[in-house]
C-alpha positions in Angstrom: -6.6 17.7 4.2 -8.3 14.3 4.6 -6.0 11.3 4.5 -5.3 9.8 1.1 -7.7 6.7 -0.1 -4.5 5.0 -1.8 -1.0 5.7 -2.4 1.4 5.1 -5.8 4.0 1.8 -5.1 6.7 4.8 -4.7 5.0 7.1 -2.0 3.4 3.9 -0.1 7.4 2.8 0.6 8.4 6.2 1.5 5.5 6.4 4.4 5.5 2.8 5.4 9.5 2.5 5.4 9.1 -0.8 3.6 10.7 -1.4 0.2 8.8 -1.7 -3.1 9.7 -5.4 -3.6 8.5 -6.1 -0.1 5.3 -4.2 -0.7 5.0 -6.6 -3.7 5.5 -9.7 -2.0 2.9 -8.5 0.8 0.6 -8.2 -2.0 1.4 -11.5 -3.9 0.6 -13.4 -0.1 -2.5 -11.2 0.3 -1.7 -9.3 3.0 -1.9 -6.0 0.9 -4.2 -4.8 -1.2 -3.4 -3.3 -5.0 -5.7 -1.8 -7.4 -4.9 -0.9 -10.8 -6.3 2.6 -12.3 -5.3 2.9 -15.8 -1.8 2.3 -15.7 -0.8 2.9 -12.0 -0.5 0.6 -9.3 -2.0 1.9 -6.4 -2.1 0.6 -2.5 -4.9 0.8 -1.0 -4.0 2.8 2.7 -6.6 1.1 4.5 -5.1 -2.1 3.9 -1.4 -0.6 4.5 -2.5 0.6 8.0 -3.7 -2.9 8.8 -0.5 -4.6 7.4 1.7 -1.9 9.8 -0.8 -2.8 12.6 -1.8 0.9 12.6 -5.8 -0.2 12.4 -7.0 -4.0 13.0 
């Protein structure tokens, strides 16, 4: 199964161990990329990995 390209905000919080509000703070500061698709806010998986230091 391929790695996901994005996560819903709740799933991103679960896989990262960070709270939803912390994820939104990082997005506001420009350290995390959020994408709006329809009514959903998605967290770019590559951006989340960079934030957590899993990729550079």
